[in-house]
C-alpha positions as CSV (number, residue, x, y, z in Angstrom):
1,M,0.0,-0.1,-0.1
2,S,1.2,3.2,-0.8
3,T,-0.4,6.7,-0.3
4,P,0.5,9.9,-0.4
5,M,2.5,11.5,3.1
6,S,0.4,14.7,5.0
7,E,1.7,16.7,7.7
8,P,1.6,14.5,11.1
9,D,-0.1,17.7,12.8
10,T,-3.4,17.5,11.4
11,P,-6.2,14.7,12.2
12,G,-7.3,13.4,8.4
13,R,-10.9,13.4,8.2
14,G,-12.9,12.2,10.9
15,P,-14.9,13.9,13.9
16,H,-12.1,13.9,16.6
17,D,-9.8,16.8,17.8
18,G,-6.7,16.5,16.5
19,E,-4.8,20.2,15.0
20,Y,-2.6,21.1,17.6
21,D,-3.4,25.0,17.7
22,A,-1.6,27.9,19.7
23,A,-4.5,28.0,22.3
24,H,-3.7,24.1,23.5
25,G,-1.7,24.2,26.7
26,N,-0.5,27.2,26.2
27,S,-2.1,30.6,26.5
28,L,-0.9,33.3,23.9
29,H,-1.7,37.1,25.6
30,R,-2.9,39.1,22.5
31,D,-5.0,42.6,22.0
32,A,-7.7,42.3,20.2
33,R,-9.3,45.5,18.9
34,I,-12.7,45.3,18.2
35,G,-14.7,48.6,17.3
36,G,-12.2,50.7,18.6
37,S,-12.3,49.1,22.1
38,S,-9.5,46.8,23.4
39,I,-9.6,43.5,25.6
40,Q,-7.0,40.8,26.3
41,A,-7.8,37.7,24.7
42,R,-6.5,34.2,25.4
43,D,-6.9,30.8,23.6
44,V,-9.0,28.0,25.5
45,S,-10.4,24.7,24.7
46,G,-13.1,22.2,25.8
47,G,-16.6,21.9,26.7
48,V,-19.7,20.5,24.9
49,H,-23.3,22.7,24.4
50,I,-24.0,26.2,23.7
51,H,-27.0,28.7,23.2
52,H,-26.5,32.1,22.4
53,E,-27.4,34.8,19.9
54,G,-26.2,37.2,17.6
55,A,-26.0,40.9,17.3
56,G,-29.7,42.0,16.1
57,T,-30.9,38.2,15.5
58,P,-33.3,36.3,17.6
59,R,-32.0,34.2,20.2
60,Q,-30.9,30.9,19.0
61,H,-30.8,27.1,20.8
62,L,-28.6,24.5,19.6
63,P,-29.4,21.1,20.7
64,P,-27.0,19.7,23.1
65,A,-24.2,17.2,22.2
66,P,-25.1,13.4,23.0
67,Q,-24.5,12.3,26.3
68,L,-21.8,9.7,27.5
69,P,-23.2,6.2,28.7
70,V,-22.6,6.3,32.4
71,P,-19.6,3.9,32.4
72,R,-19.9,0.2,33.9
73,Q,-16.9,-1.6,33.5
74,L,-16.4,-4.1,36.1
75,P,-15.6,-7.6,34.6
76,P,-17.6,-9.8,34.0
77,A,-19.2,-12.0,36.6
78,R,-18.1,-15.6,36.8
79,A,-20.4,-18.3,36.4
80,H,-20.0,-19.8,39.9
81,F,-19.7,-18.1,42.9
82,V,-19.7,-19.7,46.3
83,D,-19.7,-18.7,50.2
84,R,-18.2,-15.7,51.0
85,H,-21.0,-14.7,53.4
86,E,-18.9,-13.5,55.7
87,D,-16.8,-11.3,53.4
88,I,-19.7,-9.9,52.4
89,R,-20.7,-8.9,55.7
90,A,-17.6,-7.7,56.4
91,L,-17.7,-5.5,53.6
92,D,-21.2,-4.4,53.9
93,S,-20.6,-3.1,57.6
94,A,-17.5,-0.8,56.8
95,R,-19.5,0.7,54.3
96,A,-22.5,1.4,56.4
97,A,-19.8,2.9,59.0
98,H,-17.8,5.3,56.6
99,P,-18.3,8.3,58.1
100,G,-18.9,10.5,54.7
101,E,-16.1,13.0,55.4
102,G,-14.2,11.6,52.5
103,P,-14.1,8.8,49.6
104,Q,-14.8,5.8,51.4
105,L,-11.1,3.1,50.8
106,L,-11.2,-0.5,50.9
107,V,-8.5,-3.1,50.4
108,V,-9.0,-6.8,49.9
109,S,-5.9,-8.7,50.0
110,G,-5.3,-12.5,49.7
111,F,-3.3,-14.7,48.2
112,A,-3.0,-14.8,44.3
113,G,-5.8,-16.9,43.0
114,V,-8.1,-16.5,46.1
115,G,-10.8,-15.1,44.0
116,K,-10.3,-11.6,44.8
117,T,-11.5,-9.7,41.5
118,T,-14.6,-11.9,41.3
119,F,-15.3,-11.2,44.8
120,V,-14.9,-7.5,45.0
121,S,-16.5,-7.6,40.9
122,R,-19.2,-9.5,42.6
123,W,-19.9,-7.1,45.6
124,L,-19.8,-3.7,44.1
125,R,-22.3,-4.9,41.2
126,G,-25.0,-4.9,43.7
127,L,-24.3,-1.4,45.0
128,A,-24.5,0.1,41.1
129,R,-27.2,2.3,41.9
130,D,-25.4,4.1,44.6
131,F,-23.1,5.6,41.8
132,P,-24.7,7.8,39.5
133,G,-21.4,8.9,38.1
134,G,-20.6,5.2,37.6
135,Q,-18.1,2.2,37.9
136,L,-14.7,2.7,36.5
137,Y,-12.2,-0.7,36.7
138,A,-8.4,-0.7,36.1
139,D,-6.1,-3.3,36.2
140,L,-3.0,-1.5,37.9
141,G,-0.9,-4.7,37.0
142,S,1.4,-5.6,39.8
143,H,2.3,-8.7,38.4
144,A,2.0,-8.4,35.0
145,P,5.5,-8.6,32.7
146,P,5.9,-5.0,31.6
147,G,5.3,-3.8,35.5
148,P,2.8,-1.8,37.0
149,A,0.4,0.5,35.8
150,R,1.3,4.6,36.1
151,P,-1.3,6.5,37.9
152,D,-1.3,9.2,35.1
153,E,-2.1,6.4,32.7
154,V,-5.0,5.1,34.4
155,L,-6.5,8.7,35.1
156,E,-6.2,9.3,31.7
157,H,-8.7,6.1,31.2
158,F,-10.7,7.4,34.0
159,L,-10.8,11.3,32.5
160,R,-11.9,9.9,29.0
161,S,-14.5,7.3,30.4
162,L,-16.3,10.3,32.2
163,G,-16.2,12.2,28.6
164,A,-13.0,14.6,29.2
165,T,-11.9,15.3,25.5
166,D,-8.7,17.2,26.5
167,V,-7.1,15.2,29.5
168,P,-4.3,17.4,30.8
169,V,-0.3,16.4,30.1
170,G,0.6,15.3,33.9
171,L,0.0,13.0,37.2
172,A,-0.6,16.5,39.1
173,E,-3.1,18.1,36.3
174,R,-4.8,14.6,35.7
175,S,-5.6,14.2,39.3
176,A,-7.1,17.8,39.5
177,L,-9.5,17.3,36.7
178,W,-10.2,13.5,38.5
179,R,-11.6,15.3,41.6
180,T,-13.3,17.9,39.7
181,L,-15.0,15.4,37.7
182,T,-15.9,13.5,40.3
183,A,-16.6,16.2,43.3
184,D,-20.6,16.1,42.2
185,Q,-21.3,12.4,41.1
186,P,-20.1,9.8,43.3
187,V,-18.6,7.0,41.5
188,A,-17.1,3.4,42.4
189,V,-14.0,2.8,41.5
190,M,-12.4,-0.7,41.5
191,L,-8.5,-0.8,41.6
192,D,-7.3,-4.2,40.8
193,N,-3.6,-5.9,41.4
194,A,-2.5,-2.7,42.8
195,A,1.5,-2.8,43.7
196,S,1.3,-0.3,46.4
197,A,-0.3,2.9,48.5
198,A,1.7,5.3,46.1
199,Q,0.2,3.8,43.2
200,V,-3.4,4.1,44.5
201,R,-3.1,7.5,46.3
202,P,-3.8,9.7,43.1
203,L,-6.7,7.6,41.8
204,L,-8.6,8.7,44.7
205,P,-11.8,10.5,43.4
206,G,-13.1,13.8,45.1
207,S,-16.8,12.9,46.0
208,P,-17.2,11.9,49.7
209,G,-19.9,9.3,48.2
210,S,-17.1,7.9,46.4
211,L,-16.2,4.3,46.9
212,V,-12.6,3.1,45.9
213,I,-12.2,-0.5,46.5
214,V,-8.3,-2.0,46.0
215,T,-7.6,-5.6,45.7
216,S,-3.6,-6.5,45.9
217,R,-1.8,-9.6,47.2
218,S,-0.2,-7.2,50.2
219,Q,-2.2,-6.2,52.7
220,L,-1.0,-2.2,51.5
221,S,-1.0,-0.7,55.3
222,G,0.4,2.4,54.0
223,L,-2.9,3.3,53.4
224,L,-4.3,3.2,56.4
225,V,-3.2,6.8,56.8
226,D,-5.8,7.7,53.9
227,G,-8.6,6.1,56.1
228,A,-8.5,2.8,54.5
229,V,-9.9,-0.5,55.7
230,L,-8.6,-3.9,55.0
231,H,-9.8,-7.0,54.7
232,Q,-8.2,-10.2,54.0
233,L,-10.1,-12.7,51.9
234,G,-8.8,-16.3,53.2
235,L,-9.3,-19.7,51.4
236,L,-12.5,-21.6,50.7
237,T,-13.7,-23.8,53.4
238,P,-13.8,-27.6,52.2
239,E,-17.2,-27.6,52.0
240,A,-17.5,-24.5,49.8
241,A,-14.5,-25.9,47.8
242,V,-15.9,-28.7,47.0
243,E,-19.5,-26.9,45.9
244,L,-17.5,-24.9,43.5
245,L,-15.9,-28.0,41.9
246,S,-19.3,-29.8,41.8
247,R,-21.1,-26.5,40.1
248,G,-18.0,-25.8,37.4
249,G,-18.1,-29.2,36.0
250,G,-18.1,-32.3,39.0
251,G,-21.6,-32.5,39.2
252,G,-23.3,-35.4,40.6
253,R,-19.5,-37.0,40.6
254,T,-18.6,-35.3,43.7
255,D,-21.9,-36.7,45.4
256,E,-20.9,-40.2,44.5
257,D,-17.1,-40.0,45.4
258,P,-17.2,-37.2,48.5
259,Q,-13.8,-38.3,50.0
260,A,-12.4,-37.9,46.1
261,A,-14.0,-34.8,45.8
262,I,-12.6,-33.8,49.4
263,D,-9.0,-34.9,48.3
264,V,-9.0,-33.1,44.8
265,V,-9.7,-29.4,47.0
266,T,-7.4,-30.3,49.6
267,L,-4.6,-31.1,46.8
268,C,-5.9,-27.4,45.0
269,A,-5.5,-25.9,48.7
270,C,-9.0,-24.6,48.9
271,L,-7.8,-22.0,46.4
272,P,-10.7,-21.0,44.0
273,L,-8.3,-20.4,40.7
274,A,-7.2,-24.2,41.4
275,V,-10.4,-25.5,42.0
276,C,-12.0,-23.9,38.9
277,L,-9.1,-25.5,37.0
278,A,-10.1,-28.8,38.4
279,A,-13.7,-28.0,37.3
280,A,-13.2,-27.5,34.3
281,Q,-11.2,-30.7,33.8
282,L,-14.1,-32.9,34.9
283,A,-16.1,-30.3,32.8
284,V,-14.8,-31.6,29.9
285,R,-14.4,-35.0,30.3
286,P,-18.0,-36.1,31.8
287,A,-16.7,-39.5,32.3
288,Q,-13.9,-39.0,34.3
289,P,-14.1,-40.2,38.1
290,V,-13.2,-37.3,40.7
291,A,-11.0,-39.7,41.9
292,A,-8.7,-40.2,38.8
293,L,-8.5,-36.5,38.9
294,A,-7.4,-36.5,42.6
295,A,-4.5,-39.0,41.4
296,S,-3.6,-37.1,38.2
297,L,-3.5,-33.9,40.4
298,S,-1.3,-35.8,43.4
299,R,1.0,-37.5,40.9
300,G,4.7,-36.9,41.9
301,R,4.0,-34.7,44.9
302,G,4.4,-34.5,48.7
303,P,1.9,-33.7,51.3
304,L,0.6,-29.7,51.2
305,D,1.5,-29.0,54.6
306,T,1.6,-24.9,53.7
307,L,0.5,-22.7,50.8
308,R,4.2,-22.4,49.5
309,A,4.7,-18.9,47.5
310,E,1.3,-17.8,48.2
311,G,-0.8,-20.7,46.8
312,R,1.5,-21.0,43.8
313,S,2.7,-24.8,44.1
314,A,-1.5,-25.8,44.4
315,V,-2.2,-24.1,40.9
316,K,1.1,-24.9,39.5
317,A,-0.1,-28.6,39.7
318,A,-3.5,-27.9,38.6
319,L,-2.0,-26.1,35.4
320,D,0.4,-28.9,35.0
321,E,-2.4,-31.1,34.6
322,S,-5.0,-28.8,32.6
323,Y,-2.0,-28.5,30.0
324,R,-1.2,-32.1,30.4
325,L,-4.7,-33.1,28.9
326,L,-5.0,-30.5,26.1
327,S,-5.2,-31.6,22.7
328,P,-2.3,-30.8,20.5
329,G,-4.1,-27.8,18.8
330,P,-5.0,-26.1,22.0
331,A,-1.7,-27.0,23.5
332,R,0.2,-25.5,20.9
333,T,-1.8,-22.2,21.1
334,Y,-1.3,-22.0,24.8
335,R,2.8,-22.0,24.2
336,R,3.3,-19.8,21.5
337,I,0.3,-17.1,23.2
338,G,2.2,-17.2,26.4
339,P,5.2,-15.1,25.7
340,L,3.5,-12.8,24.0
341,P,3.5,-9.4,25.1
342,A,-0.2,-8.8,24.6
343,T,-2.8,-8.2,27.2
344,S,-5.5,-10.0,25.2
345,Y,-6.4,-12.2,22.6
346,D,-8.8,-13.0,20.0
347,R,-9.4,-15.5,17.2
348,L,-7.8,-12.8,14.5
349,L,-4.5,-12.4,16.4
350,V,-4.2,-16.2,17.4
351,A,-4.7,-16.8,13.8
352,A,-1.6,-14.8,12.7
353,V,0.4,-16.2,15.0
354,L,-0.5,-19.6,14.2
355,A,-0.7,-19.2,10.8
356,C,-3.9,-20.8,10.7
357,T,-7.6,-20.0,10.0
358,A,-9.7,-18.3,12.3
359,E,-11.7,-20.7,12.6
360,E,-8.9,-23.0,13.9
361,A,-8.2,-20.4,16.3
362,E,-11.3,-19.8,17.7
363,A,-11.8,-23.0,18.0
364,D,-8.2,-23.4,20.1
365,L,-9.6,-20.2,22.3
366,A,-12.6,-22.0,23.2
367,A,-10.9,-25.3,24.3
368,L,-8.6,-23.1,26.4
369,A,-11.6,-21.4,28.2
370,D,-13.1,-24.5,28.6
371,A,-10.2,-25.7,30.2
372,G,-10.1,-23.0,32.6
373,L,-6.8,-21.6,31.0
374,L,-8.3,-18.5,29.7
375,E,-11.1,-16.3,31.0
376,H,-13.6,-14.7,28.4
377,T,-13.9,-11.2,28.5
378,G,-17.4,-11.1,27.4
379,Q,-16.2,-9.0,23.9
380,D,-15.1,-12.1,21.7
381,T,-11.6,-11.6,23.2
382,Y,-9.8,-13.8,26.0
383,R,-7.3,-12.8,28.7
384,F,-5.1,-15.0,31.1
385,H,-5.2,-14.9,34.9
386,D,-1.7,-13.6,35.8
387,L,-0.4,-16.8,36.9
388,V,-1.7,-18.8,34.4
389,R,0.3,-16.0,31.9
390,A,3.4,-17.0,33.6
391,H,2.6,-21.2,33.6
392,A,2.3,-20.4,29.6
393,R,5.0,-18.4,29.0
394,R,7.4,-20.8,31.0
395,T,5.7,-23.8,29.0
396,G,6.3,-21.7,25.9
397,E,10.1,-21.2,27.0
398,A,10.9,-25.1,28.0
399,D,8.9,-27.2,25.2
400,E,9.3,-24.7,21.9
401,A,12.6,-24.3,20.1
402,P,13.9,-20.5,20.6
403,A,13.2,-20.4,16.9
404,V,10.0,-21.0,16.8
405,Q,9.5,-18.6,19.7
406,E,10.8,-15.7,18.0
407,A,8.8,-16.6,14.6
408,A,5.6,-16.2,17.2
409,L,6.5,-13.1,19.0
410,R,7.9,-11.9,15.2
411,R,4.2,-12.8,13.4
412,Y,2.5,-11.6,16.5
413,G,4.3,-7.9,16.0
414,D,3.6,-8.2,12.3
415,W,0.3,-8.4,12.8
416,C,0.1,-5.5,15.3
417,L,1.7,-3.4,12.1
418,H,-0.6,-4.9,9.8
419,T,-3.9,-4.3,12.0
420,A,-2.6,-0.2,13.2
421,T,-1.9,0.0,9.6
422,A,-5.2,-0.8,8.6
423,A,-6.9,1.6,11.5
424,E,-4.4,4.7,10.2
425,E,-5.9,4.0,7.0
426,L,-9.3,4.3,8.1
427,L,-8.3,7.4,10.3
428,T,-5.8,9.2,8.7
429,P,-5.3,7.6,5.1
430,S,-3.2,10.8,3.7
431,H,-0.8,9.4,6.1
432,T,-0.1,5.7,5.5
433,L,3.4,4.7,4.0
434,D,4.6,1.3,2.8
435,R,4.9,-1.2,5.3
436,T,7.7,-4.0,5.7
437,Y,6.1,-7.7,6.8
438,V,8.2,-10.6,7.4
439,Y,5.0,-13.0,8.1
440,P,2.5,-10.5,6.5
441,P,-0.8,-11.2,8.3
442,A,-3.5,-13.2,5.7
443,H,-6.8,-11.9,7.7
444,P,-8.5,-8.3,7.4
445,A,-8.7,-6.1,10.3
446,P,-11.4,-6.7,13.2
447,F,-13.1,-3.0,12.2
448,V,-14.8,-1.8,9.2
449,T,-15.5,2.0,10.8
450,E,-13.5,4.6,11.6
451,A,-15.2,4.2,15.6
452,E,-14.2,0.7,15.4
453,A,-10.7,1.5,14.5
454,L,-10.4,4.5,17.0
455,D,-11.6,2.0,19.8
456,W,-9.3,-0.9,18.9
457,L,-6.2,1.5,19.0
458,D,-7.3,2.7,22.3
459,T,-8.1,-1.1,23.8
460,E,-4.8,-2.3,22.4
461,R,-2.3,0.6,23.1
462,D,-0.6,-0.9,26.2
463,S,-0.2,-4.0,23.7
464,L,0.9,-2.0,20.8
465,M,3.5,-0.4,23.2
466,H,4.8,-3.7,24.6
467,M,5.8,-4.6,21.2
468,V,7.4,-1.2,20.1
469,R,9.8,-1.8,23.1
470,H,10.2,-5.5,22.0
471,A,11.0,-4.4,18.3
472,S,13.8,-2.3,19.8
473,T,15.2,-4.5,21.9
474,A,14.8,-7.4,19.6
475,G,16.7,-5.3,16.8
476,W,13.6,-5.4,14.5
477,H,14.1,-2.0,13.4
478,A,11.9,-1.6,10.6
479,L,8.9,-3.1,12.5
480,C,10.1,-0.6,15.7
481,W,9.3,2.6,13.6
482,Q,6.8,1.6,11.3
483,L,4.7,0.5,14.6
484,A,5.6,3.7,16.4
485,D,4.1,5.4,12.8
486,A,0.9,3.5,12.3
487,M,-0.4,4.3,15.6
488,W,-0.4,7.9,14.6
489,P,-4.4,8.1,14.8
490,L,-4.2,7.2,18.5
491,F,-1.6,9.7,19.2
492,L,-3.3,12.7,17.4
493,R,-6.8,12.0,18.7
494,L,-6.3,10.7,21.9
495,R,-3.2,12.7,22.7
496,P,-1.5,9.9,25.4
497,S,1.5,12.5,25.9
498,E,3.8,9.9,27.2
499,A,3.7,7.1,25.1
500,W,3.6,9.4,22.2
501,I,6.9,10.5,23.1
502,E,8.6,7.0,24.2
503,A,7.0,5.3,20.9
504,H,8.8,8.0,18.7
505,E,12.1,8.3,21.0
506,L,12.5,4.6,20.0
507,G,11.3,4.8,16.7
508,L,13.7,7.8,15.5
509,A,16.7,5.5,17.0
510,A,15.2,2.4,15.1
511,A,14.7,4.2,11.9
512,R,17.9,5.1,12.0
513,R,19.6,1.8,12.7
514,D,17.3,0.9,9.2
515,G,19.0,4.0,7.2
516,S,15.2,4.9,6.4
517,H,15.7,8.7,5.7
518,E,11.6,8.6,5.1
519,G,11.4,7.2,8.7
520,E,13.6,9.2,10.7
521,S,12.0,12.1,9.5
522,R,8.2,10.8,10.0
523,M,9.7,10.1,13.4
524,L,11.0,13.4,14.1
525,T,8.0,15.4,12.9
526,S,5.2,13.3,14.7
527,G,7.2,13.1,17.6
528,G,8.3,16.8,17.5
529,N,4.2,17.2,17.7
530,G,4.2,14.7,20.8
531,L,6.6,16.9,22.5
532,R,5.0,19.6,21.4
533,D,1.8,18.1,23.1
534,A,3.5,17.7,26.4
535,G,4.5,21.7,26.2
536,R,8.0,20.8,25.7
537,Y,8.3,23.6,23.0
538,E,12.0,23.9,22.6
539,E,12.8,20.4,22.3
540,A,10.3,20.1,20.0
541,A,11.6,22.8,17.8
542,E,14.9,20.8,17.6
543,W,13.7,18.0,16.2
544,Y,12.0,19.8,13.7
545,T,15.1,21.8,12.8
546,V,16.8,18.2,12.7
547,A,13.8,16.7,10.2
548,L,14.5,20.3,8.1
549,R,17.6,19.5,7.7
550,G,17.2,16.2,6.6
551,A,14.9,17.0,3.9
552,E,17.1,20.0,2.4
553,E,19.8,17.1,2.1
554,D,17.5,14.9,0.4
555,G,16.3,17.3,-1.6
556,D,12.6,16.6,-0.6
557,R,10.7,19.7,-0.6
558,R,7.1,18.2,0.8
559,R,9.1,16.9,3.9
560,E,11.0,20.4,4.0
561,A,7.7,21.9,4.4
562,Q,6.2,19.7,6.9
563,A,9.0,20.5,9.0
564,L,8.9,24.1,8.6
565,N,5.3,24.0,9.6
566,G,6.2,21.8,12.7
567,L,8.6,24.9,13.4
568,G,6.0,27.6,13.1
569,N,3.8,25.7,15.1
570,A,6.5,25.5,17.9
571,R,7.2,29.0,17.6
572,L,3.6,30.2,17.5
573,R,3.5,28.3,21.2
574,L,6.2,30.6,22.4
575,G,4.4,33.6,21.0
576,E,7.7,34.4,19.0
577,L,5.1,35.5,15.9
578,A,7.8,36.8,13.5
579,R,9.5,33.7,13.6
580,A,6.1,31.8,13.4
581,E,5.1,33.4,10.6
582,A,8.6,33.4,8.6
583,Y,8.2,29.8,8.6
584,F,4.9,29.2,7.7
585,A,5.6,31.5,5.0
586,R,8.1,29.4,3.7
587,A,5.7,26.2,4.3
588,V,2.9,27.4,2.0
589,T,5.5,28.3,-1.1
590,L,6.8,25.0,-0.6
591,R,3.6,23.6,-0.6
592,E,1.8,25.4,-3.5
593,A,5.0,24.4,-5.2
594,V,4.1,20.6,-5.0
595,G,0.8,20.7,-4.9
596,H,-0.3,19.9,-1.8
597,R,-3.7,21.8,-1.4
598,R,-4.7,20.3,2.1
599,G,-1.4,21.2,3.6
600,T,-1.0,24.6,1.9
601,A,-4.4,25.4,3.3
602,L,-3.7,23.9,7.2
603,T,-0.5,26.3,7.0
604,R,-3.0,29.3,5.9
605,I,-4.7,28.9,8.8
606,R,-1.7,29.7,11.1
607,L,-1.0,32.8,8.8
608,G,-4.7,34.3,9.1
609,E,-4.7,33.6,12.9
610,I,-1.6,34.9,12.9
611,A,-2.6,38.6,11.0
612,T,-5.5,38.4,13.5
613,L,-3.2,38.5,16.5
614,R,-1.7,41.4,14.7
615,Q,-4.7,43.0,13.8
616,Q,-4.3,42.7,10.1
617,H,-7.9,41.8,9.5
618,A,-7.8,42.2,5.6
619,R,-5.2,40.0,5.5
620,A,-6.5,37.3,7.7
621,V,-9.9,37.1,6.1
622,E,-7.9,36.4,2.7
623,H,-5.7,33.6,4.2
624,L,-8.4,31.8,6.1
625,T,-11.1,32.6,3.4
626,R,-9.1,30.4,0.9
627,A,-8.1,28.0,3.9
628,H,-11.9,27.1,4.1
629,A,-12.8,26.8,0.6
630,D,-9.3,24.4,-0.2
631,L,-10.6,22.2,2.9
632,T,-14.0,22.0,2.2
633,A,-12.6,21.2,-1.3
634,E,-10.5,18.5,-0.1
635,G,-13.4,16.6,2.0
636,D,-11.9,17.7,5.3
637,P,-14.7,19.2,7.1
638,Y,-13.0,19.4,10.7
639,D,-10.5,21.4,9.6
640,A,-12.9,23.3,7.6
641,A,-14.8,24.4,10.4
642,R,-11.7,25.8,12.3
643,A,-10.9,27.8,9.5
644,L,-13.9,29.1,9.6
645,A,-14.2,29.9,13.3
646,F,-11.0,31.8,12.8
647,L,-12.5,33.3,9.6
648,G,-15.6,34.8,11.8
649,E,-13.3,36.2,14.6
650,A,-11.1,38.0,11.9
651,R,-14.2,39.4,10.4
652,A,-15.6,40.6,13.2
653,Q,-12.7,41.9,14.4
654,G,-12.3,43.8,10.9
655,G,-16.0,45.6,11.7
656,D,-18.3,43.2,10.2
657,R,-19.3,41.6,13.0
658,E,-22.9,40.0,12.3
659,A,-21.1,38.2,9.1
660,G,-18.4,37.2,11.6
661,E,-20.7,36.0,14.3
662,R,-22.6,34.1,11.5
663,E,-19.9,32.2,10.3
664,L,-19.0,31.5,14.1
665,R,-22.2,29.9,14.4
666,D,-21.7,27.9,11.3
667,A,-18.5,26.8,13.1
668,Y,-20.3,25.9,16.1
669,A,-22.9,23.5,14.4
670,A,-20.1,21.8,12.4
671,F,-18.0,21.2,15.2
672,Q,-21.2,19.6,17.3
673,A,-21.9,17.7,14.0
674,L,-18.2,16.3,14.0
675,A,-18.4,15.6,18.2
676,S,-15.7,18.2,18.7
677,P,-16.2,19.8,22.0
678,R,-13.1,21.4,22.3
679,W,-14.0,23.6,19.1
680,Q,-17.3,23.9,20.6
681,V,-16.4,26.1,23.7
682,R,-13.7,27.6,21.5
683,S,-16.3,28.9,19.2
684,L,-18.4,30.3,22.3
685,E,-15.3,32.3,23.6
686,M,-14.8,33.7,20.2
687,L,-18.4,34.9,20.5
688,G,-17.8,36.1,23.9
689,R,-14.8,38.3,22.9
690,I,-16.9,40.3,19.9
691,A,-19.6,40.8,22.7
692,Q,-17.2,42.3,25.4
693,A,-15.6,44.1,22.5
694,A,-18.8,45.6,21.7
695,G,-19.5,46.6,25.6
696,E,-22.0,43.8,25.9
697,L,-21.1,42.6,29.2
698,P,-23.8,40.8,30.4
699,R,-24.1,38.7,27.2
700,A,-20.1,38.0,27.0
701,R,-20.6,37.1,30.8
702,D,-23.2,34.5,29.6
703,L,-21.1,32.9,26.8
704,Y,-18.0,32.9,29.2
705,E,-19.8,31.2,31.9
706,E,-21.4,28.9,29.6
707,A,-18.1,28.1,28.3
708,R,-16.6,28.0,31.6
709,Q,-19.2,25.2,33.0
710,L,-18.4,23.2,29.8
711,S,-14.8,23.0,29.9
712,R,-15.1,21.8,33.6
713,P,-15.1,17.9,32.2
714,V,-12.0,19.0,30.1
715,S,-9.4,20.7,31.3
716,P,-8.4,22.7,34.9
717,A,-6.3,25.1,33.1
718,E,-9.1,26.2,30.8
719,T,-11.8,26.6,33.2
720,R,-9.1,28.4,35.4
721,R,-8.3,30.7,32.3
722,L,-12.1,31.0,31.8
723,E,-12.7,32.4,35.5
724,E,-10.0,34.7,35.0
725,R,-11.8,36.2,31.8
726,L,-15.1,36.3,34.0
727,R,-13.4,38.1,36.9
728,E,-11.9,40.9,34.1
729,L,-15.5,41.8,33.7
């Protein structure tokens, strides 16, 4: 596949914010003189819904944006659940005794495999009505191969779940926004597999009615200073363990041979995970006596006087037996997928890794789930319990030749690249480059729409980042930088700054080792955008400068224009208007010369914005009118609406207020249709500035106040800026 390359700081087509303008993350102070008066204007972004009226026009009401569903993210309930009555009463009592002075914090600790996740999820489901703000879930990954999840990454997930579209950079800002969004709407938060108290503290919400319940193998006694109530989940009683064995697959066989059932659960140490694995073996072998299973589990083992290594001895015996009983196809799948740096598995992934049909892969996954070795997530995907993953990884390392393991990993890497590129082609079609595969996947991507493509990138972002890191250390240089490049729509639309920068730092080093000038240029410009998004403007300028030198040496005018445009944006962020304008002017000349109409139009928006800042209204209108026409012709409604908003502001400042407000209202309607709340609020603020300059202070106050309310779920910084504007009235 080969399509023309576009500048990497624009969203292509699609309804999501993506252009990194001078307003995002940085205040540009300016004097905007309209009708002879002077006000100080600052750019702002965020929000969801407005109503307003134009000068001399009837009041207009615009319909509200669609509301996000209340998040209900708890893991799927297991089919079989036994006992735990005393544990439920203990949590109920702790909840009833909460003084209500802050969010309630509960910690449920216990051995690996004791059923903490199942127990907590089931208990929380019964409390759904108490939390109108929703129930949020995050696996903090204390024992995951890549290491524990960072609190800032978890907060990004939570904030987007609650509707934030412009997540700030940095843990402190994200924590502040998290507390703001949860101040009035109580939420329940399940933090699974926590590593430490420090990992939990930034994730505490703001409402006194909220509840945070943490699971961990450790007691996390450090959270006592935060008001935590600690509860340890113990092993099942032998009677409850036998009931679980019976429900999970033993059926009447446990009644026929109760002593054998006791032997099985004793060998499983009454640990729910081990008992469930044993029950799965009985379920898939309805003729197997329980005594035969007990004999298999006890083969070669000494007495279980203690629960060694947090139950791993019991679980290992059950896992060894479950694996031994697998047929060759599922056993091979178990060995091959265990070492992969993936967080979940579906039939297309497995088909690519094993070079089999999707139907064969689906059958193997179903067999592994029937054996209790995989957990079905309810979305045609599966995941490992961390103890099972460790066993699968060790089994693969022991039973597969190194060359076979490496081929499976590379097949997985190529599948990641293939699928991410398919998402890129849907979301930013003009951004895609040719890709290099060792094992080209034969199956189509698991999505057909833009929304599905973006959801896949978001869901798989951790797995994709793990693969970028693995490719970097494995010396798969082309795969490393190309996968970072294929993730562009994720970085563009959701802006996970830390991952964005890391992927491009690794990708840049890989592209240089790969000897790819095109890859190096792409990493420099796209990575420069990530640095700019994180507020690291001087570093971004350095990356763009290196990209510019390389493009000049190669005589590539398109890449040269791209680097110049990046430099202009970095200097605009720093308030250096003259330098920014010079870079943009050179970029326009080059883009016109190579026939890049859309890129030229995007740069003209910047030139129009600078002209407005300098009160050169006629020049601004000229740039922005042409940009709007060209972007409309190019089929880019999002950027055409941005051009129209800037055009309306410039026209109003130049004296044609009625036409300017009309264009701003049209731009607002377009942003609403495109689901771009950030620019809805920005359009609203522009209208407020126009009203303020005309001396219509009550109307300006209404517009700013509505913008402030709309920005609250988006960014504390934007909200503070609007509050300052209100104080100036």
